[in-house]
Backbone bond lengths (Angstrom), bond angles and torsions (degrees), N, CA, C in turn:
res aa  C-N    CA-C-N  psi(-1)  N-CA   C-N-CA  omega(-1)  CA-C   N-CA-C  phi
1 M - - - 1.466 - - 1.519 109.57 -
2 R 1.310 116.79 127.76 1.475 121.64 -178.38 1.531 108.91 -92.50
3 I 1.314 115.92 113.66 1.460 122.39 -174.10 1.522 108.69 -118.64
4 D 1.307 116.16 125.68 1.466 124.30 177.32 1.535 107.37 -95.11
5 V 1.339 116.71 108.73 1.468 119.70 -173.18 1.528 112.55 -87.17
6 H 1.329 118.22 -10.04 1.463 121.25 -175.75 1.528 108.35 -121.50
7 A 1.332 114.76 85.45 1.463 121.27 -177.66 1.521 108.69 -146.10
8 H 1.307 115.81 145.46 1.460 121.46 -174.30 1.526 111.65 -119.65
9 L 1.309 114.36 151.15 1.463 121.89 170.79 1.526 107.13 -147.89
10 W 1.348 115.48 126.57 1.457 121.15 179.04 1.521 108.29 -130.16
11 S 1.318 116.19 117.43 1.461 119.07 175.52 1.522 109.91 -74.14
12 E 1.295 115.22 159.41 1.472 119.70 177.48 1.526 109.98 -63.77
13 S 1.317 117.01 -35.86 1.468 119.35 -178.69 1.521 110.29 -66.73
14 Y 1.333 117.28 -39.00 1.466 119.25 178.99 1.531 110.42 -68.84
15 L 1.328 117.13 -44.83 1.464 119.43 179.15 1.527 111.33 -62.84
16 D 1.328 116.54 -38.26 1.469 119.47 177.97 1.529 110.74 -63.45
17 L 1.324 117.04 -41.10 1.464 119.55 178.50 1.523 110.83 -64.79
18 M 1.335 118.02 -44.65 1.444 120.18 179.92 1.527 111.35 -63.94
19 T 1.326 117.06 -36.86 1.463 120.17 175.05 1.530 110.33 -61.94
20 E 1.328 115.68 -44.60 1.462 121.11 177.41 1.530 111.30 -58.36
21 L 1.324 116.26 -33.07 1.471 121.25 -178.26 1.519 112.56 -88.47
22 G 1.331 116.40 5.29 1.455 120.40 173.23 1.514 116.35 94.14
23 V 1.348 117.76 13.10 1.455 121.56 -179.88 1.522 109.17 -100.18
24 P 1.332 119.45 126.05 1.456 121.33 178.23 1.527 111.59 -63.00
25 T 1.341 117.03 136.08 1.477 119.95 -179.10 1.524 112.58 -132.54
26 Q 1.339 117.59 11.94 1.465 118.80 -177.30 1.523 112.16 -59.74
27 A 1.326 116.66 -36.45 1.463 120.31 -175.45 1.516 113.05 -71.30
28 Q 1.339 117.43 -10.37 1.451 120.30 -178.83 1.527 113.36 -105.01
29 R 1.313 116.86 -0.31 1.468 120.52 -174.95 1.535 111.08 -99.13
30 G 1.329 114.64 148.89 1.448 120.55 174.15 1.509 115.40 70.39
31 L 1.319 117.20 24.56 1.467 121.17 -175.87 1.525 112.91 -109.40
32 G 1.329 116.89 0.69 1.446 118.96 -176.82 1.516 112.73 79.46
33 A 1.323 117.29 21.43 1.462 121.13 -178.28 1.510 111.83 -111.12
34 G 1.337 116.25 26.89 1.449 120.43 179.67 1.518 111.91 -93.42
35 S 1.322 115.53 -169.05 1.460 120.95 -176.32 1.527 113.25 -108.53
36 A 1.339 117.32 8.33 1.476 119.69 177.74 1.525 109.70 -67.78
37 D 1.304 116.03 152.67 1.468 121.24 -174.09 1.525 111.72 -56.92
38 Q 1.335 118.02 -43.47 1.460 119.58 -177.68 1.513 111.03 -68.96
39 E 1.321 116.97 -37.46 1.468 119.53 176.58 1.527 110.95 -61.87
40 L 1.319 116.38 -42.40 1.452 119.53 179.37 1.526 111.14 -67.62
41 A 1.325 117.35 -39.18 1.463 120.12 178.27 1.525 110.89 -62.15
42 D 1.326 116.78 -42.37 1.463 120.85 178.18 1.534 110.63 -64.92
43 R 1.316 116.34 -40.03 1.470 120.41 178.04 1.527 110.28 -62.70
44 F 1.321 116.99 -47.25 1.453 120.34 -177.68 1.525 111.28 -62.86
45 A 1.327 117.30 -34.08 1.465 120.31 177.68 1.529 110.06 -64.33
46 Q 1.332 116.40 -38.67 1.465 119.36 178.05 1.528 110.96 -68.57
47 L 1.312 117.14 -39.72 1.465 119.84 177.18 1.531 110.32 -62.60
48 D 1.324 116.42 -44.54 1.460 120.12 -179.55 1.526 111.11 -60.95
49 A 1.324 116.37 -43.59 1.463 120.18 -178.28 1.518 111.64 -63.54
50 A 1.345 115.92 -32.36 1.458 120.43 -178.01 1.537 113.09 -93.08
51 G 1.325 116.70 -1.77 1.460 120.14 179.87 1.512 113.63 74.38
52 V 1.336 117.52 24.07 1.465 121.90 179.42 1.519 109.45 -91.79
53 D 1.317 116.08 126.07 1.460 120.18 -178.48 1.514 112.73 -81.01
54 R 1.348 115.90 -47.43 1.470 119.54 -175.11 1.512 111.07 -141.54
55 Q 1.326 114.44 152.78 1.457 121.61 168.48 1.523 108.37 -114.77
56 V 1.328 115.85 143.95 1.455 121.34 171.59 1.532 106.50 -101.34
57 L 1.314 116.49 114.86 1.458 122.26 -169.18 1.521 112.04 -87.05
58 S 1.323 115.80 146.78 1.461 121.45 171.53 1.520 109.17 -144.67
59 V 1.338 116.45 147.71 1.468 120.91 178.36 1.520 111.94 -86.81
60 T 1.327 118.26 -3.46 1.464 120.85 175.60 1.520 110.18 -54.36
61 P 1.326 119.32 148.39 1.460 127.31 -2.22 1.531 114.37 -84.49
62 V 1.354 116.27 6.36 1.472 119.34 178.37 1.533 107.84 -85.96
63 S 1.302 116.03 57.26 1.453 121.09 -176.61 1.527 110.60 -82.57
64 P 1.320 116.79 152.34 1.473 120.23 -179.34 1.530 112.08 -79.32
65 H 1.316 116.04 51.86 1.455 122.37 178.50 1.523 107.43 -95.25
66 L 1.316 115.28 93.14 1.457 122.10 -169.82 1.522 110.08 -130.23
67 A 1.326 116.08 147.98 1.457 120.39 -178.83 1.518 111.82 -65.13
68 D 1.330 116.52 -36.66 1.454 120.73 -179.94 1.530 109.74 -81.10
69 E 1.324 116.68 117.77 1.454 119.98 -174.23 1.518 112.42 -63.23
70 A 1.313 117.57 -44.13 1.469 120.09 -178.07 1.526 110.24 -61.60
71 A 1.335 116.69 -41.45 1.457 120.23 178.92 1.525 110.89 -65.78
72 A 1.324 116.67 -42.05 1.452 120.27 -179.98 1.523 111.22 -62.44
73 V 1.328 116.88 -43.53 1.467 121.30 179.73 1.525 109.51 -64.98
74 R 1.307 116.74 -43.28 1.476 120.42 179.68 1.533 110.89 -57.93
75 A 1.326 115.75 -45.25 1.455 119.94 -178.18 1.526 111.64 -70.03
76 A 1.323 117.26 -41.81 1.464 120.47 -179.97 1.524 111.27 -62.82
77 R 1.320 116.15 -41.91 1.468 119.27 -179.45 1.525 110.89 -65.67
78 L 1.331 116.58 -40.01 1.461 118.85 178.34 1.526 109.93 -63.01
79 A 1.335 117.28 -47.62 1.460 120.93 -179.35 1.524 110.60 -58.68
80 N 1.312 117.24 -47.10 1.457 120.00 -176.37 1.513 112.49 -70.35
81 D 1.314 117.48 -38.34 1.458 119.52 176.73 1.539 111.23 -63.85
82 E 1.329 116.13 -41.02 1.459 119.02 178.78 1.527 110.93 -65.45
83 Y 1.306 116.63 -43.84 1.458 119.49 178.59 1.517 111.63 -62.38
84 A 1.325 116.71 -41.24 1.464 119.16 179.28 1.521 110.34 -61.09
85 G 1.324 116.56 -39.58 1.448 119.78 179.46 1.523 112.27 -66.63
86 I 1.326 116.95 -40.50 1.459 121.22 179.77 1.523 111.10 -67.60
87 V 1.346 116.07 -41.65 1.469 119.51 178.30 1.515 110.87 -64.99
88 A 1.334 116.92 -39.80 1.462 120.22 179.63 1.533 110.90 -63.98
89 K 1.321 116.35 -34.03 1.457 120.96 -179.66 1.515 111.93 -77.96
90 H 1.349 116.14 -30.22 1.473 120.53 -175.81 1.535 109.92 -133.08
91 P 1.319 118.24 59.88 1.478 119.52 -174.52 1.512 113.67 -65.83
92 E 1.318 117.33 -22.12 1.451 119.63 179.74 1.525 112.11 -79.45
93 R 1.359 116.87 -11.08 1.468 119.79 -176.05 1.530 113.26 -115.57
94 F 1.324 117.64 -26.11 1.458 119.73 -172.61 1.521 113.39 -130.62
95 R 1.332 114.91 147.11 1.447 125.37 155.97 1.525 105.41 -129.22
96 A 1.326 118.13 177.73 1.460 118.27 -175.17 1.517 112.04 -149.58
97 F 1.321 114.03 146.60 1.465 122.20 169.41 1.535 108.30 -90.22
98 A 1.322 116.12 141.74 1.451 120.65 178.15 1.514 110.74 -73.30
99 A 1.321 115.92 143.64 1.456 123.04 168.20 1.522 107.84 -91.56
100 L 1.325 116.69 140.00 1.467 120.85 -175.87 1.523 111.00 -121.50
101 P 1.348 116.75 143.27 1.467 120.51 -179.26 1.535 112.66 -82.27
102 L 1.305 115.13 56.85 1.475 120.47 177.69 1.518 110.98 -72.66
103 P 1.322 117.73 154.03 1.464 130.24 10.13 1.527 114.42 -87.70
104 H 1.310 118.66 19.55 1.457 123.03 -175.73 1.537 107.91 -85.91
105 V 1.309 116.97 93.86 1.465 121.52 -166.48 1.527 111.47 -69.37
106 D 1.304 119.19 -42.11 1.460 119.67 179.12 1.522 111.16 -61.56
107 A 1.316 116.02 -44.14 1.468 120.03 177.52 1.523 110.42 -65.33
108 S 1.320 116.50 -36.58 1.471 120.46 179.82 1.524 111.24 -67.35
109 L 1.325 116.96 -39.69 1.456 119.73 177.29 1.527 111.07 -64.19
110 K 1.305 116.00 -39.06 1.470 120.10 177.72 1.527 110.35 -64.55
111 E 1.331 116.78 -43.77 1.455 120.23 -179.54 1.524 111.30 -70.91
112 L 1.318 116.96 -34.00 1.463 120.80 176.56 1.523 110.14 -61.78
113 T 1.321 116.31 -44.72 1.465 120.75 179.46 1.525 110.24 -60.50
114 R 1.316 116.39 -45.17 1.459 120.60 178.74 1.535 110.47 -62.63
115 A 1.327 116.01 -43.81 1.474 120.61 -176.09 1.516 111.63 -66.24
116 L 1.337 117.27 -42.33 1.454 120.27 -177.01 1.520 112.02 -79.18
117 D 1.324 116.82 -42.40 1.465 120.08 -173.75 1.525 113.20 -84.78
118 D 1.304 117.42 -39.18 1.459 120.61 -174.41 1.531 113.15 -98.88
119 L 1.342 116.75 -34.35 1.463 120.31 -172.75 1.527 113.13 -103.02
120 G 1.317 117.54 -8.57 1.460 119.96 174.97 1.507 115.88 76.83
121 M 1.342 118.25 25.03 1.457 120.99 178.29 1.536 109.63 -68.43
122 V 1.344 115.98 158.90 1.463 120.73 -175.34 1.522 111.93 -105.19
123 G 1.317 118.15 9.37 1.458 122.70 -179.31 1.506 109.04 154.93
124 A 1.318 116.26 -163.68 1.451 121.26 -179.20 1.519 109.53 -129.69
125 A 1.318 116.38 147.70 1.464 122.63 176.66 1.515 109.41 -114.88
126 V 1.323 115.57 133.19 1.464 121.50 177.46 1.515 108.50 -132.38
127 T 1.322 115.52 162.97 1.450 119.70 174.75 1.530 110.22 -91.39
128 T 1.320 115.52 165.27 1.462 122.14 -172.22 1.525 113.18 -64.92
129 S 1.308 116.60 -18.15 1.467 122.06 170.86 1.508 107.19 -147.19
130 V 1.319 116.04 158.37 1.462 121.13 -177.36 1.527 107.75 -129.41
131 L 1.317 115.50 103.15 1.466 121.70 -178.62 1.530 110.98 50.23
132 G 1.326 115.10 44.66 1.462 121.26 176.55 1.513 114.92 87.63
133 R 1.322 118.28 -6.81 1.463 121.00 177.62 1.522 109.52 -89.71
134 G 1.331 117.34 134.41 1.456 121.30 173.57 1.512 111.10 -75.05
135 L 1.316 116.24 160.74 1.464 120.08 -176.94 1.519 113.07 -72.58
136 G 1.320 117.36 -12.31 1.454 119.89 174.48 1.501 113.94 -84.94
137 D 1.330 117.96 0.65 1.458 122.14 179.88 1.526 110.28 -59.69
138 P 1.326 118.19 131.05 1.482 120.11 178.96 1.519 114.49 -55.89
139 L 1.332 116.66 -20.76 1.461 119.97 177.89 1.518 111.52 -53.77
140 F 1.339 116.95 -35.53 1.457 120.70 -173.13 1.531 113.73 -88.64
141 E 1.306 117.50 0.37 1.463 121.08 -176.46 1.536 112.47 -55.64
142 P 1.333 120.79 -43.51 1.470 118.81 179.48 1.531 113.21 -60.11
143 L 1.312 116.85 -33.06 1.459 120.42 177.53 1.529 110.69 -65.12
144 Y 1.322 116.30 -45.15 1.456 120.23 179.24 1.532 110.24 -65.69
145 E 1.307 116.38 -38.80 1.463 119.55 178.03 1.531 111.29 -59.45
146 E 1.311 116.30 -43.59 1.457 119.59 -178.31 1.521 111.62 -69.64
147 L 1.330 117.78 -42.37 1.456 120.19 177.76 1.528 110.22 -63.88
148 N 1.311 116.86 -37.98 1.456 120.61 178.29 1.534 110.15 -66.27
149 R 1.316 117.16 -42.64 1.464 121.02 179.19 1.521 111.09 -57.67
150 R 1.308 115.01 -36.36 1.464 120.78 -178.26 1.532 112.55 -87.60
151 G 1.338 118.05 -8.72 1.441 120.26 -174.66 1.519 111.34 63.86
152 S 1.332 115.88 36.73 1.447 121.49 -172.93 1.530 112.03 -98.52
153 V 1.315 116.43 -175.99 1.461 123.85 -171.07 1.524 110.63 -110.23
154 L 1.332 115.72 137.31 1.461 123.21 169.79 1.515 107.06 -114.62
155 Y 1.332 116.67 115.02 1.462 121.14 178.02 1.521 108.60 -100.47
156 V 1.340 116.59 128.58 1.450 122.91 -174.91 1.521 109.74 -112.68
157 H 1.333 116.88 124.23 1.459 123.95 -176.41 1.521 109.26 -129.65
158 P 1.331 118.76 144.34 1.464 120.01 179.70 1.522 113.05 -54.09
159 A 1.322 114.28 146.87 1.465 120.77 179.71 1.521 112.58 -85.42
160 G 1.339 116.37 -20.02 1.465 119.11 -174.68 1.511 112.33 74.69
161 E 1.320 115.81 33.05 1.458 121.44 -179.15 1.532 112.37 -112.00
162 G 1.335 116.02 11.65 1.453 118.64 179.11 1.521 113.28 62.80
163 A 1.320 117.01 27.14 1.465 122.71 -177.76 1.526 111.54 54.12
164 G 1.338 115.89 28.91 1.458 120.80 178.72 1.506 114.13 71.90
165 A 1.341 117.30 15.49 1.463 120.97 -175.91 1.523 110.78 -110.34
166 E 1.315 116.57 123.09 1.449 121.12 175.86 1.523 112.01 -62.61
167 L 1.316 117.13 -29.81 1.466 120.42 179.14 1.535 111.46 -67.45
168 I 1.312 117.22 -16.54 1.477 121.34 172.85 1.514 110.24 -97.57
169 A 1.322 116.08 -62.34 1.469 120.81 -174.22 1.516 112.52 -64.72
170 G 1.308 116.97 -30.89 1.460 119.81 -177.74 1.506 114.79 -85.79
171 H 1.325 116.82 4.03 1.465 120.22 -177.25 1.524 112.57 -131.97
172 N 1.346 115.65 32.02 1.462 121.85 175.98 1.529 113.05 56.96
173 L 1.327 115.98 40.07 1.465 121.56 -178.88 1.529 112.29 -121.21
174 T 1.338 116.15 11.51 1.458 119.82 -171.90 1.518 113.51 -56.79
175 W 1.322 116.84 -44.10 1.473 118.90 -176.04 1.521 112.82 -103.92
176 S 1.306 118.98 -28.17 1.467 119.68 -178.32 1.519 112.08 -65.54
177 I 1.332 117.48 -52.42 1.459 120.33 175.99 1.526 112.07 -119.84
178 G 1.321 117.61 -19.75 1.455 120.39 -178.90 1.513 112.37 -63.15
179 A 1.344 117.09 -39.92 1.463 120.10 -177.61 1.527 111.83 -63.23
180 P 1.339 119.89 -51.76 1.474 117.46 178.52 1.524 113.30 -66.83
181 I 1.326 117.77 -26.41 1.463 119.24 173.20 1.526 110.01 -66.04
182 E 1.333 116.57 -42.13 1.460 119.50 176.32 1.525 111.50 -61.27
183 D 1.343 116.76 -41.11 1.459 119.38 176.15 1.522 111.21 -56.50
184 T 1.318 115.27 -47.98 1.465 121.13 -177.29 1.518 111.13 -61.17
185 V 1.326 115.98 -48.04 1.464 120.92 -178.97 1.524 111.32 -62.48
186 A 1.333 116.82 -44.80 1.458 119.97 -177.96 1.525 111.50 -63.68
187 I 1.328 117.34 -42.83 1.462 120.41 178.75 1.524 109.68 -61.19
188 M 1.331 116.64 -44.18 1.463 119.02 -179.87 1.527 111.55 -66.96
189 H 1.319 118.09 -35.14 1.465 120.03 175.17 1.531 110.56 -59.86
190 L 1.329 116.42 -44.18 1.452 120.30 179.09 1.529 111.07 -63.36
191 I 1.333 115.65 -41.81 1.463 120.51 -178.87 1.515 110.92 -67.41
192 L 1.330 118.40 -46.47 1.454 121.49 -178.71 1.523 111.22 -62.64
193 A 1.354 116.02 -32.92 1.462 120.55 178.54 1.528 112.46 -80.37
194 G 1.332 116.55 -5.77 1.466 119.93 178.24 1.512 114.48 75.88
195 I 1.330 118.31 19.71 1.460 120.22 -177.24 1.537 111.97 -63.14
196 P 1.330 120.43 -47.46 1.481 118.39 -178.69 1.518 113.77 -62.49
197 S 1.334 117.63 -37.51 1.467 119.66 -178.69 1.518 112.00 -77.73
198 R 1.328 116.46 -36.74 1.470 120.53 -177.82 1.521 111.86 -75.13
199 H 1.334 116.36 -24.00 1.474 121.20 -177.60 1.533 109.00 -126.49
200 P 1.307 118.19 70.53 1.466 120.79 -172.08 1.513 114.85 -66.97
201 D 1.322 117.82 -16.50 1.470 119.60 179.15 1.516 112.19 -95.48
202 L 1.325 116.85 -0.98 1.452 121.79 173.54 1.518 109.19 -81.52
203 K 1.325 116.96 122.19 1.468 121.65 -176.52 1.536 108.19 -97.37
204 I 1.308 115.70 105.57 1.465 121.46 -177.08 1.526 109.04 -97.51
205 I 1.337 115.87 126.34 1.459 121.69 174.61 1.541 107.16 -116.74
206 A 1.321 116.67 123.25 1.457 122.24 178.45 1.531 109.72 -107.54
207 S 1.319 115.41 155.75 1.458 121.85 -175.06 1.524 112.55 -85.24
208 H 1.337 114.00 164.41 1.471 123.11 163.46 1.520 114.31 56.06
209 L 1.345 116.56 46.43 1.470 121.03 176.44 1.512 112.56 60.67
210 G 1.345 116.27 20.03 1.448 119.36 -178.09 1.512 113.69 79.78
211 G 1.336 117.56 19.17 1.465 120.17 -179.80 1.516 110.91 64.09
212 A 1.315 116.10 -128.47 1.472 121.00 -179.56 1.520 112.95 -87.06
213 L 1.325 117.61 0.51 1.458 119.87 -172.46 1.532 113.77 -57.81
214 P 1.353 119.81 -38.72 1.472 117.75 177.55 1.525 113.21 -57.91
215 M 1.324 117.03 -28.39 1.469 120.55 -178.74 1.524 112.02 -84.64
216 V 1.309 118.01 -25.07 1.471 119.51 -170.18 1.523 113.64 -120.66
217 L 1.335 118.98 4.13 1.461 119.25 -173.91 1.533 111.25 -62.86
218 N 1.306 118.09 -41.67 1.453 120.19 178.54 1.530 110.56 -64.09
219 R 1.335 116.22 -37.18 1.456 119.71 176.39 1.521 111.23 -61.71
220 T 1.336 116.47 -42.05 1.468 118.86 -179.38 1.522 111.12 -64.07
221 D 1.329 117.09 -34.96 1.468 119.43 177.29 1.532 110.96 -61.33
222 H 1.325 116.89 -33.94 1.456 120.77 179.73 1.528 112.35 -79.27
223 Q 1.331 116.96 -34.82 1.451 120.62 -171.70 1.533 113.78 -89.56
224 V 1.323 116.18 -38.06 1.459 120.36 -172.26 1.537 113.26 -60.37
225 P 1.336 120.20 -40.41 1.459 118.10 -176.73 1.520 114.95 -56.06
226 W 1.337 117.66 -30.98 1.467 118.42 177.49 1.521 112.61 -100.61
227 E 1.342 116.88 -27.39 1.468 119.47 -178.08 1.524 111.78 -83.13
228 A 1.316 116.93 -34.81 1.458 122.22 178.93 1.533 108.10 -135.15
229 P 1.350 117.29 69.01 1.459 120.59 -170.56 1.519 115.24 -64.67
230 G 1.328 117.69 -13.61 1.461 119.66 177.37 1.504 114.80 -81.77
231 T 1.338 117.51 -2.25 1.466 121.02 -179.41 1.529 109.34 -64.99
232 P 1.332 118.56 126.43 1.459 120.72 -170.06 1.526 115.27 -71.33
233 E 1.334 118.52 -21.71 1.456 120.34 178.74 1.521 109.05 -153.47
234 L 1.316 116.34 159.73 1.446 119.81 -179.83 1.540 110.38 -59.20
235 P 1.325 117.67 143.72 1.471 119.73 178.63 1.527 113.42 -54.75
236 S 1.329 118.28 -35.19 1.469 119.10 179.96 1.519 110.67 -65.39
237 V 1.315 117.52 -33.67 1.478 120.46 177.65 1.529 109.79 -71.14
238 A 1.325 116.34 -44.30 1.468 120.29 179.92 1.522 111.14 -64.59
239 A 1.334 117.13 -41.28 1.470 120.48 179.36 1.514 110.82 -62.25
240 G 1.325 116.54 -29.24 1.460 120.64 178.36 1.516 113.11 -69.90
241 R 1.312 117.25 -7.91 1.464 121.80 176.52 1.543 111.14 -94.90
242 M 1.341 117.43 -4.79 1.453 122.61 -173.79 1.525 110.97 -112.73
243 W 1.334 114.61 172.76 1.463 121.37 175.05 1.527 108.71 -126.10
244 F 1.341 115.50 159.07 1.460 121.44 -173.75 1.522 108.43 -139.52
245 D 1.334 117.05 132.61 1.460 117.71 -179.39 1.528 111.16 -82.76
246 T 1.328 115.00 163.13 1.450 121.70 -168.70 1.508 114.91 -89.14
247 V 1.332 118.95 9.15 1.470 120.15 -179.29 1.524 108.05 -64.69
248 G 1.318 115.63 105.24 1.462 121.71 179.47 1.506 111.16 -137.68
249 H 1.340 115.27 15.08 1.456 121.98 179.68 1.522 110.65 51.11
250 D 1.353 112.48 43.74 1.460 122.65 168.88 1.523 112.92 62.67
251 H 1.326 117.13 28.31 1.462 120.84 179.93 1.529 108.46 -94.71
252 A 1.313 115.56 100.30 1.455 121.29 -173.65 1.533 113.31 -57.22
253 P 1.345 119.78 -42.54 1.469 118.35 179.47 1.527 112.68 -59.54
254 A 1.333 117.39 -35.06 1.464 119.97 178.95 1.522 110.29 -67.70
255 L 1.324 117.24 -42.10 1.463 120.37 178.45 1.521 110.68 -64.26
256 R 1.331 117.03 -42.78 1.465 119.00 178.35 1.517 111.27 -61.38
257 A 1.330 116.57 -40.16 1.468 119.83 177.65 1.528 111.22 -61.72
258 A 1.326 116.57 -40.28 1.473 119.87 179.83 1.523 110.29 -67.15
259 V 1.327 117.57 -42.32 1.464 120.95 178.48 1.522 110.13 -62.65
260 D 1.340 115.91 -45.45 1.454 119.70 -179.18 1.526 112.50 -65.92
261 T 1.333 116.08 -32.04 1.466 120.91 -176.54 1.507 112.66 -84.19
262 F 1.332 117.47 -49.56 1.466 121.26 -174.45 1.534 113.57 -96.66
263 G 1.327 115.88 -28.20 1.461 121.18 -170.82 1.505 111.08 97.09
264 A 1.321 116.26 144.33 1.465 120.16 -178.36 1.525 112.15 -61.82
265 D 1.333 117.36 -24.67 1.457 120.54 -179.69 1.520 112.74 -71.91
266 R 1.329 118.23 -8.98 1.467 122.22 -179.47 1.514 112.49 -106.05
267 L 1.311 118.12 7.97 1.461 121.68 179.38 1.517 109.88 -111.64
268 V 1.342 115.61 142.03 1.461 121.66 177.71 1.512 109.46 -132.80
269 L 1.307 115.88 152.48 1.456 120.79 -177.16 1.519 111.96 -65.15
270 G 1.333 115.99 129.94 1.454 123.02 169.15 1.514 108.37 -139.23
271 T 1.337 116.79 149.57 1.467 119.94 -179.15 1.520 113.53 -125.77
272 D 1.328 117.88 -19.23 1.463 122.42 -174.03 1.515 111.99 63.79
273 F 1.338 116.91 33.75 1.458 120.02 173.49 1.533 109.47 -56.89
274 P 1.335 120.18 133.83 1.462 129.41 11.32 1.528 114.34 -96.06
275 Y 1.321 118.01 6.96 1.464 118.77 -177.07 1.516 111.98 -72.87
276 Q 1.318 116.70 -19.80 1.444 121.07 164.31 1.541 105.62 -121.69
277 A 1.300 115.18 103.43 1.467 121.43 -174.82 1.519 109.04 -133.99
278 K 1.349 113.82 167.48 1.462 121.88 -180.00 1.533 109.83 55.96
279 Q 1.329 119.12 -123.50 1.457 119.92 -178.15 1.515 111.56 -62.89
280 E 1.328 116.53 -34.95 1.463 119.53 179.71 1.542 110.81 -67.22
281 Y 1.316 116.85 -28.21 1.460 118.98 177.39 1.526 109.94 -65.10
282 Q 1.320 115.62 -45.18 1.463 119.59 177.62 1.522 110.70 -63.18
283 E 1.322 117.07 -40.36 1.459 120.74 -178.15 1.521 112.08 -66.75
284 A 1.358 116.63 -30.36 1.456 120.25 178.33 1.523 111.98 -63.21
285 I 1.334 115.97 -22.96 1.457 121.71 177.63 1.532 110.62 -95.68
286 D 1.326 115.75 -42.35 1.474 119.97 -176.85 1.521 111.54 -61.63
287 Y 1.346 117.88 -34.17 1.456 117.76 -177.25 1.518 111.78 -66.53
288 V 1.321 116.42 -24.20 1.464 119.52 175.25 1.514 110.61 -69.05
289 T 1.328 116.37 -49.59 1.468 120.27 -177.43 1.521 111.47 -66.20
290 K 1.325 117.48 -29.10 1.469 121.14 -179.55 1.528 113.00 -81.06
291 T 1.342 116.65 -16.08 1.469 120.13 -170.91 1.516 113.31 -102.62
292 V 1.318 117.03 -35.28 1.466 120.92 -173.92 1.524 109.69 -114.15
293 T 1.335 115.87 174.73 1.459 119.92 178.80 1.520 110.48 -69.22
294 A 1.310 116.14 162.93 1.465 120.44 179.92 1.522 110.71 -61.01
295 E 1.319 117.20 -39.47 1.458 120.97 179.17 1.534 110.69 -64.84
296 Q 1.313 116.75 -44.00 1.462 120.67 178.02 1.521 110.92 -64.56
297 A 1.318 117.20 -41.66 1.463 120.68 -179.75 1.519 111.05 -62.32
298 T 1.312 117.15 -40.35 1.475 120.26 178.23 1.519 110.74 -61.27
299 A 1.337 116.10 -43.20 1.467 119.36 179.01 1.518 110.82 -63.69
300 I 1.322 116.89 -48.56 1.465 121.52 -175.68 1.525 111.66 -65.85
301 L 1.319 116.93 -42.74 1.457 119.92 -172.61 1.534 113.10 -89.23
302 D 1.319 117.48 -30.12 1.461 117.98 -164.84 1.523 116.89 -125.33
303 T 1.333 119.67 -15.55 1.465 118.10 -174.27 1.534 113.75 -126.17
304 N 1.314 119.00 -33.78 1.484 119.45 -173.69 1.524 112.03 -62.35
305 A 1.340 116.97 -48.12 1.467 119.48 -178.23 1.521 110.99 -66.40
306 Q 1.318 116.77 -37.27 1.464 119.38 179.45 1.524 110.75 -61.50
307 A 1.333 115.78 -37.57 1.469 119.23 177.46 1.517 112.18 -67.14
308 I 1.339 116.92 -36.45 1.454 121.13 179.34 1.527 110.86 -64.58
309 F 1.329 115.07 -48.65 1.470 119.89 -172.57 1.534 113.04 -88.68
310 G 1.301 116.62 -22.57 1.467 118.99 178.27 1.507 113.90 76.72
311 F 1.338 117.15 27.29 1.465 118.62 173.38 1.502 109.87 -139.81
């Protein structure tokens, strides 16, 4: 089964609510990633042409991570209810990650329980930082504990905050290089905090081939023991407990580096729909088959994600 783990859908009602709550949504509008019947029909045609069976949806980076708890809960519930309805209508095409009202952990645990038990979500999606907090912040430990207890999935997507650096966000670099930098930083925050080793049944999927991690993982193994001596295991060992999606904008050398670094068994198909759509959607898959061996391509495109999610 070919499962696209990095795909977005934002209804107009959800985007309108997030705009009302002060979150910019211009970059998510007019892309064919809504819930209208024609938008869904066009999406399904692209999936069929590319041989993709299902997408796992997330509202990231327009996540309901808001300072006001009531507003965050309101937005998370709307997102999850809408996703549950779409999945129920199109179960052969969609599954969904839950949106959580972070940084409010008690409320997030309550919403996670509702999303997994009542709405049938397959895990939770968060951004690489939450209102300036890194994912290794002890505040989030109860969330990881619960996901680990359930053997569930945590999907990590860039926040679009330039990793908190004005030299990125202030120079029109937020998505071109800021996003993979955020991926890299978030993964290292999780590793330094010992999340993968402490929660071995938590299935973490990170975006964009792990950002720069394929290029620097060996360096981190050399540097971390003296720079962050409390890290419970080498980053290369911790990274081997995680998965990474294939969104690399069709750059074969980057994909080869990820395969060589993590192993083909740790990569899963991602497309970043709708930002890679139509011909680019097909190319997001074709570059995998053109870059790696047939056996590796089968694992990456057709079996690894199915094993993670169990469907």
